Phi, psi and omega in degrees: 000122180285154180253163185252132179240142173256123181254129182253131188229137172252106182289146180274158178290168176091243182297340182265000184224127180233127180248129178231142175231122184234146175275137183232128178248158179205164177298139182292326194276159180312135183086000178089008179288150183260003182204165179218146180268162179298324182293337182275352186272128173221174174249143182267164183289136176218160176291155178306326181292317180293325184291345174289342180252322183198168173231140170275138174257131180247158170265107184097159182293141181303334180282347179285145180289342184260003182288153182210141176295133180241334179212165163238144179232135182226161174233130178236143178226136184304321182260001178092006181300147181089000179224160180285124179249119174269162181304129175065021177231157176271144172285160182299319182295330177290321177298320179297315181298315182292323178299313182287331175296314181290333182280322192253334188261155173293154181310323182287345183259347187301316181298320183282335178086194188281128179251054182285304190292332182279357184290313185280152182295332179253018182290156182302320185256014183299305185292329179276345182063028186266143175282167182283128176280331181221153186217157169248139182235122176252117184243129179279169179263132185304319181293344178262320183270357175059245181276325176194164170286132181294114181294153179058025180218034180217155175215134171245125183246128182236144183214146177191215182233156172272178183297336180269011177080359176284151184280152177207161183212164179229142168239123186235145178210189179251168187249031182304327182289345190245340182223162170280146181290158174268130179284132179222166175298340180262015182097181181303142181235135176242162178274147172264124187227174176289129180153189181212137174051042175087350176273113189273132174269312177232125186288170182295334179292339175270307179204129178247123182266339182180186178235142185242126180245093188297321183287344172262356184058038187237136173238122180251128182244140173288118179298324181296318180291317181295317181290335176289331179268322181229078183282332188098167182297127180294134178093345177260149171286149183286130186264124176268105184261121181265112186279008171276314181261004177055044176280130174231099186272129176278144180238146178302119179088356180199167174253173182300320181293330178284342185251014177289127181182187188250008174280090187284166178282134178258009179297151180237016179278338176198171181290132185264353181055040180301335180302332182292340177305320182292319178295320181295322179284340170286315181295332185282342185295131181258085181194177185288313182237126178268328173227130167249135181197146178230150175268167179212139172208151177275129175255118180269129178240122176243119180256130177250129176265110182256121184249129178245107184283165187297335182265008183248145175055043179266356180232166182226148174269011174295129183299343180277354182283328181230172179211160176081168182290339180267005179053051177278151180299131183291322178267114184298331180285358176266351179298123184081349181207065182295148180238127173231171180229124177275131183243343181192169180228138176245127178265135183241148173276184183293338179269011180062038171259135179288129184247337178200148176231138179234130178263134177283150180297328176209151180298144177246128184291143178225137178206186182293341186256011181222152174236153185236130174240123181241140175246118181251122182247127176252128177242136178202000000 
């Protein structure tokens, strides 16, 4: 009866080690899906205090057992409009604007704020050279976008009404295929422009709707540009519809669906929930997919070539391998030609600490007349 031996090997650098890094993409949404419909979008329950800063967007109704948070959406205003401002205190929307300015902008740009709308030749603030006073921020979940949101492979579709109550919509994507990114403290930044899945309809030099930070999973939109395209019904106040509690507020002369748009309330007597405008315009889109998006991450593969030469690991310390006080081979037919079986490989670092163990699918015979070559691949 042959015995089984486990051989431990430290592979050398160079020819015995091969390192590969490949990018891998997958659908952003739970379950690996690459898109979501407008009907699947809801807002999740939050405390009243949290709702002053942001709303979570879920795929599916929050009461469903399978629902999962997929985004957070916020509204920020440089002066605090749209939130309750107490004496000598900042409003929540001002805190949001300041937080994202410090996170995304270069130190020299923080004081001036976001200059999104003035970038394009037909932008709302182009001729005035004015920075954006208010912004909408859509932030992905780290467990869904992995290392980053896959650039040039996403589309956000928004829909609402014009001032005359007629419907209108936007399709937005990034321009990674057409320009070099802008370096920022938050990583490379691309422009959000009109188009879909990286195919640009109008370049950023014509009109820029926002900035895209793939490694933070963050999309910042100019409220001025969004409200210029989808303002909502003229004369009605903008209605913030929370699709978690299914609130549908009627407005004089229009319904909630007719007044969906981005002309947010600037009142400061209480929180206006302007962030819900973004959710409402996602929900209003009449099409199969309102958001297409994919995640991306680098997969590192390290392959070790482990060689077992004919003169190595031919004996075993298993007590059944030998017998007697002289440790003679128990099987006489092994004398001069011992037989062992390799069942696994352990990889060790330079400090002789085991870092990985691999089991073979079946034992491989080893003797003086054979050599064994194993390729062990680690992915992380």
